[in-house]
N, C-alpha and C positions, 0 to 999 in steps of 0.2 A: 481554583485549581492553577497548582504552579508546575514547572516543568518537570521535577522530580516524580511527583505524584503522578502525572500524566503518563512518564515513562516507565515508572515502576508498576502502578497498580492497574491503569485505565486500559492501557493499549492491549493486552491478550482478554482482556473481558470484554472489550468492545469486538474483537475479532472473533471472538467465541460466543457473542451475543447475549451475555450475562449481566447487561447494565439495564438500570431503570430508564424510562424515558427521560427523565430529568439529568441523570449521568450523562447519557446520549447527547443531550443539549450542549452540556457543559464541555464534554468532550469535544464536541463539534466547534464550538464556539472558540476554545483554547487553541485548537489547530487552524483558524482563521486568523486569530490574533498573533500567534507564533510560527514565523516560517521554519525556525529549525527543528521544532517539534513536526511539523507538517512533514517535513522531509523526511525526518527519522522513521514517522510512521509508515509513509510511503514504501521505504526502503523495507522495512520491517513486514509491513505486509506482504512485499515481493517474496521475502525470505521465507514467510511462513507457508506462501501458496506453493513456493517450490517445494518444500518438505512434504505438503501435502500431495503434491503430485507423485512426486519419489516414493513415498510411501503407499500409495496406491497402485504403484507399478507392479506388474507380475510378470514373469518373463514366460517367453513361449515354451512349446515342450521340445521345441529343436534347440533351445537355448539351454535349457536345462540338459539335454541329452549331449551336448558338446562340452558343456562345462564338467559332466561327471566322465566323459572321454579323457578330457585333459587331467583330471585328477589320478584317474586310472593308470595312464601314461606315467605320471609322475610315480605313482606307488610301483610300476613295472621298471624303474630304471635302475636298480639295483640286480635285477633277474638278467637284464638286458646287458649289462656290464660282466656280468659274471658268464653268461653264454658267450658272449664276444671273446672273453679271456679264453674260455675252453676251446672255443673254435680255433684262436690262433695257436692254442698250445698243442690241440692236434694236428693243425697244418704243419707246425714247428717239425714235431718229432715225425710226422707222416713223411715229411720231405727228407729229413735227416734219415729216417731209415731206407728210403728208396734211394737215396746217393749211397749210402754204405752197401746195401745190396748191389747197385752198379759195380762198386769198387771191387765186392767180391766175386762177382759174376765176370770181370774183366779178368781179374788175377786166376780164376779158374779157368778161363778161356786160354790166357799165356802159357799156363802149366801144361794143359793138353795139348796145346799147338807144340810146345817144346818136348814134351815127353814123344808126341808122335814123329817128331823130326829125329829126335834121338834114335827113336826104334828104327825107323826107316835108315838111318844113316848105319845103326848096327847092322843091320839087315843086307844093306847093299855093301858094306865091307866085308861082312861074312862070304856074300858071294863074290866078290873080287877076289879074296884072299883063298878061298877054298879051303877054309879052316875045316880042322876035325871037329867031331860032337864036341869033345873036350873044350877045346880052347874057345868054341862058340858059348858054350854054356857059359865059362867065364866070364866072357865079355859081355853077355846079356845080364849077368848078376851084377856086374859093376854098373852097367846102364840102368839095371833096375833101380840099384841104390841111389844112384845122381836122381833119378825121376822121385825116388820116395824123398830125399832131402828137398827138392825143389817144392813136393807138395808139402811138407811140413817145415819149411823154411828153416832147413838145414838142424832142426831140432830131432835128436835121437832119444829113444825112449829106453 
């Protein structure tokens, strides 16, 4: 038996117990005589044993569940991104609407306050001057027009 036959034909057959007793004797004699074939055989035997152990390994139920959870999480990533984008968009437009509402509210408060001031000043000037009904109604009309202009930003229809 030469080294190439030993490596190519006999190592697998020896490990699988497919050799005759005569072939087993020749195989063992060659291993005693050739140190390189002996070390190659031992290394090959370790690799094959490792593969057998690995092939016979079965994961636990907990391991399978964890693996499936990870796979499901990866499938959900596009949905999570879309949901995050939707939340950010709603938050942005909600904040913008709130800010616009506050500005409008402040503007109307200012208009109402100025209107009240103008009406109060018109009423007090009416009392101070003791104007007649004709003049007082004309003054109230001009003040009312000023209030109307304030409310409509000076736009006339």
